C-alpha positions as CSV (number, residue, x, y, z in Angstrom):
1,M,1.0,23.1,-5.0
2,N,2.8,24.3,-8.1
3,E,4.3,21.1,-9.4
4,Q,2.5,17.8,-10.0
5,P,3.3,15.6,-7.1
6,T,5.4,12.5,-7.8
7,H,4.8,8.9,-7.0
8,L,7.2,5.9,-6.8
9,D,5.6,2.4,-6.7
10,L,7.2,-0.7,-5.3
11,F,5.8,-4.2,-5.6
12,S,3.7,-2.7,-8.3
13,G,1.8,-5.7,-9.5
14,I,-0.6,-4.7,-12.3
15,G,-0.5,-1.0,-11.3
16,G,-3.3,-0.6,-8.8
17,F,-1.5,2.1,-6.8
18,A,-0.5,3.9,-10.0
19,L,-4.0,3.9,-11.1
20,A,-5.3,5.4,-7.8
21,A,-2.4,7.9,-7.7
22,G,-3.2,9.1,-11.2
23,W,-6.9,9.6,-10.2
24,A,-5.7,11.8,-7.4
25,G,-3.4,13.9,-9.6
26,F,0.0,12.2,-8.9
27,R,2.5,11.4,-11.6
28,T,4.1,7.9,-11.3
29,I,7.8,8.1,-12.2
30,G,8.9,4.5,-11.4
31,F,7.8,1.0,-10.9
32,C,9.4,-2.1,-9.2
33,E,7.9,-5.4,-10.1
34,I,9.5,-8.9,-10.6
35,E,6.7,-10.8,-12.3
36,P,7.0,-10.8,-16.2
37,Y,3.3,-10.7,-16.8
38,C,2.8,-7.8,-14.4
39,Q,5.7,-6.0,-16.0
40,A,4.0,-6.4,-19.4
41,V,0.8,-4.9,-18.0
42,L,2.7,-1.9,-16.6
43,K,4.6,-1.3,-19.8
44,K,1.4,-1.4,-21.8
45,H,-0.5,1.2,-19.7
46,W,2.5,3.3,-18.5
47,P,5.0,2.9,-21.4
48,E,7.0,6.0,-20.4
49,V,7.6,4.8,-16.8
50,P,10.7,2.7,-16.1
51,V,10.3,-0.7,-14.4
52,C,12.9,-2.1,-12.1
53,S,12.6,-5.9,-12.0
54,D,14.1,-6.6,-8.5
55,I,13.8,-4.4,-5.4
56,R,17.1,-5.8,-4.1
57,E,18.9,-4.2,-7.0
58,M,17.0,-0.9,-6.8
59,R,18.6,2.2,-5.4
60,G,16.8,5.3,-4.1
61,G,17.8,8.9,-4.2
62,G,17.9,11.5,-7.0
63,Q,14.4,12.8,-8.0
64,R,12.1,14.1,-5.3
65,I,9.3,11.7,-4.3
66,D,6.2,13.0,-2.7
67,L,4.5,9.6,-2.3
68,L,6.0,6.1,-2.1
69,T,3.7,3.1,-2.2
70,G,4.2,-0.6,-1.9
71,G,2.1,-3.7,-1.3
72,F,5.0,-5.7,0.0
73,P,4.7,-9.5,-0.2
74,C,2.0,-10.9,2.1
75,Q,2.9,-14.6,2.1
76,P,5.0,-14.4,5.3
77,F,1.9,-13.0,7.2
78,S,-1.0,-14.6,5.5
79,Y,-3.4,-16.9,7.4
80,C,-3.3,-19.2,4.3
81,G,0.5,-19.8,4.7
82,K,2.9,-21.0,7.4
83,R,3.1,-17.4,8.9
84,R,6.9,-17.5,9.3
85,G,7.1,-13.7,9.3
86,K,10.6,-12.3,9.3
87,N,12.0,-15.8,9.0
88,D,10.4,-16.1,5.6
89,N,12.8,-15.3,2.7
90,R,9.8,-13.6,0.9
91,N,9.7,-11.0,3.6
92,L,10.8,-7.9,1.7
93,W,9.7,-5.2,4.1
94,P,13.4,-4.6,5.0
95,E,14.1,-3.8,1.3
96,M,11.1,-1.4,1.1
97,L,12.4,0.3,4.3
98,R,15.9,0.6,2.7
99,I,14.4,2.4,-0.3
100,I,12.4,4.7,2.1
101,K,15.6,5.5,3.9
102,E,17.5,6.3,0.7
103,Q,14.6,8.2,-1.0
104,R,13.1,10.0,1.9
105,P,9.6,10.4,0.4
106,A,7.2,12.8,2.1
107,W,4.5,10.2,2.3
108,V,4.5,6.4,2.5
109,I,1.6,3.9,2.0
110,G,2.2,0.2,2.7
111,E,-0.4,-2.4,2.1
112,N,-0.6,-6.0,3.5
113,V,-3.0,-8.7,4.7
114,A,-4.7,-8.3,8.1
115,G,-2.5,-11.2,9.4
116,I,0.5,-8.7,9.7
117,I,-1.3,-6.8,12.5
118,N,-0.3,-9.2,15.3
119,M,2.9,-10.4,13.7
120,E,5.1,-7.6,12.3
121,L,3.1,-4.4,12.3
122,D,4.7,-3.2,15.5
123,Q,8.1,-3.6,13.9
124,V,7.0,-1.8,10.8
125,H,5.7,1.1,12.8
126,S,8.9,1.2,14.9
127,D,11.1,1.1,11.7
128,L,9.3,4.1,10.2
129,E,9.2,6.0,13.4
130,S,12.9,5.6,13.9
131,E,13.3,7.3,10.5
132,G,11.2,10.3,11.7
133,Y,7.8,9.3,10.3
134,S,4.5,9.5,12.1
135,V,2.5,6.4,11.3
136,Q,-1.2,5.3,11.4
137,T,-2.5,2.0,10.2
138,L,-6.1,1.5,9.0
139,L,-7.9,-1.8,8.4
140,I,-10.0,-1.2,5.3
141,P,-12.0,-3.9,3.5
142,A,-12.8,-3.8,-0.2
143,C,-16.5,-3.7,0.7
144,A,-15.9,-0.2,2.2
145,V,-15.8,1.1,-1.3
146,G,-18.7,-0.9,-2.7
147,A,-17.0,-4.2,-3.7
148,I,-19.0,-7.4,-3.2
149,H,-16.2,-9.1,-1.1
150,R,-14.6,-8.2,2.2
151,R,-10.8,-8.5,1.5
152,N,-9.6,-6.9,4.7
153,R,-6.2,-5.2,4.2
154,A,-3.9,-3.2,6.6
155,W,-3.0,0.2,5.1
156,I,0.1,1.7,6.7
157,I,0.2,5.5,6.2
158,A,3.3,7.4,7.2
159,N,4.4,11.1,6.9
160,N,7.9,12.3,7.4
161,N,7.0,15.7,8.9
162,N,3.8,14.9,10.8
163,I,1.6,16.8,8.3
164,G,-2.0,15.6,8.5
165,M,-1.6,13.0,11.2
166,E,-2.1,15.4,14.1
167,R,-4.9,17.1,12.1
168,G,-6.9,13.9,11.8
169,G,-5.9,13.2,8.2
170,E,-6.8,9.6,8.5
171,A,-10.3,10.6,9.4
172,K,-10.9,11.5,5.8
173,I,-11.2,7.7,5.2
174,F,-14.7,6.8,6.3
175,G,-16.1,3.5,7.4
176,V,-12.8,1.9,8.4
177,K,-11.3,0.1,11.4
178,K,-8.5,2.0,13.0
179,I,-5.5,0.2,14.4
180,Q,-3.1,1.6,16.9
181,R,-0.6,0.5,19.6
182,N,-1.9,-0.6,22.9
183,K,-1.1,1.9,25.6
184,N,0.9,-0.6,27.6
185,G,3.3,-1.1,24.6
186,G,3.5,-3.8,22.0
187,G,0.7,-5.2,19.9
188,F,-2.2,-3.4,18.3
189,K,-5.9,-3.1,19.0
190,E,-8.9,-2.3,16.9
191,L,-10.6,0.9,17.9
192,C,-13.8,0.6,15.9
193,G,-15.5,-2.1,14.0
194,M,-17.2,-2.6,10.6
195,P,-20.7,-4.1,10.5
196,P,-20.8,-7.7,9.3
197,I,-21.2,-7.9,5.5
198,S,-22.0,-11.2,3.9
199,T,-20.0,-12.2,0.7
200,P,-22.0,-13.7,-2.1
201,R,-20.7,-16.9,-3.6
202,I,-18.9,-16.4,-6.9
203,F,-18.1,-19.4,-9.1
204,R,-15.1,-19.0,-11.3
205,A,-15.1,-20.5,-14.8
206,C,-12.7,-20.5,-17.7
207,D,-13.3,-21.2,-21.3
208,G,-10.0,-20.7,-23.1
209,V,-9.1,-17.3,-21.9
210,P,-5.4,-16.6,-22.9
211,G,-3.0,-16.2,-20.0
212,W,-5.8,-17.0,-17.5
213,V,-3.4,-18.2,-14.7
214,D,-1.2,-15.1,-15.0
215,R,-4.3,-12.9,-15.0
216,L,-5.8,-14.6,-12.0
217,K,-2.6,-14.4,-10.1
218,G,-2.2,-10.7,-11.0
219,L,-5.7,-9.9,-9.8
220,G,-5.3,-12.0,-6.6
221,N,-2.2,-10.1,-5.7
222,A,-3.5,-6.7,-6.6
223,I,-4.7,-3.9,-4.3
224,V,-8.1,-2.4,-4.6
225,P,-7.4,0.9,-6.3
226,Q,-10.6,2.5,-5.1
227,V,-9.5,2.1,-1.5
228,A,-6.0,3.4,-2.3
229,Y,-7.6,6.4,-4.0
230,Q,-9.5,7.4,-0.9
231,I,-6.2,7.5,1.1
232,I,-4.2,9.2,-1.6
233,K,-6.9,11.8,-2.2
234,G,-6.8,12.6,1.6
235,I,-3.1,12.9,1.4
236,K,-3.3,15.3,-1.6
237,E,-5.8,17.5,0.3
238,V,-3.5,17.7,3.3
239,M,-0.6,18.6,1.0
240,E,-2.6,21.3,-0.6
241,Q,-3.7,22.7,2.8
242,S,-0.1,22.7,3.9
243,D,1.0,24.7,0.8
244,E,-1.7,27.3,1.6
245,N,-0.5,27.8,5.2
């Protein structure tokens, strides 16, 4: 791999994907984030990277993108909400798909809550496959990388020329729960489980911390970069192996 691989991040939050991508050797060239507090965090830590404030106004194309990431809004699928799915106006997967169609990245990583699995994951897979991507979804909890909480998340990994998927690229991520379509069509099933892990009680307290509400919201919506890093590192290894062949 002669050039440093590039990364475009949608629904960037406070930069969890960009942090993980940087650890793996990718260069982030663009963000898309609507929350002003998160925008300020991104501009502080990545001052040279442009930030688009609304994905509905963003257009793809132009510069080559090796990896596109996005933790698209989870509220339509969360067990904590009304679970209206595609009928929720906060469902922005169609906008992320539009950018994928316009940009044609080599790799895509989408992240969402586990509640998406039996609601819209089949549609997400179908959308990506119709664009020529091979897709695999992994259910990875934060505790898989040593965190003290479970925080199960669905990680949707897609490649536009099948590199790595048929070679077991997802197997580089250890200790996870694999998700795939049922053979009879429609829906998904869990192929292997995680051992039960208890979560210790954590009591939150605040004593005059500036911007506490914004900070808490930013952290609550953030991905776990250590999990993303394991996936992106595996992608980078597959890319390097492909260059050698």
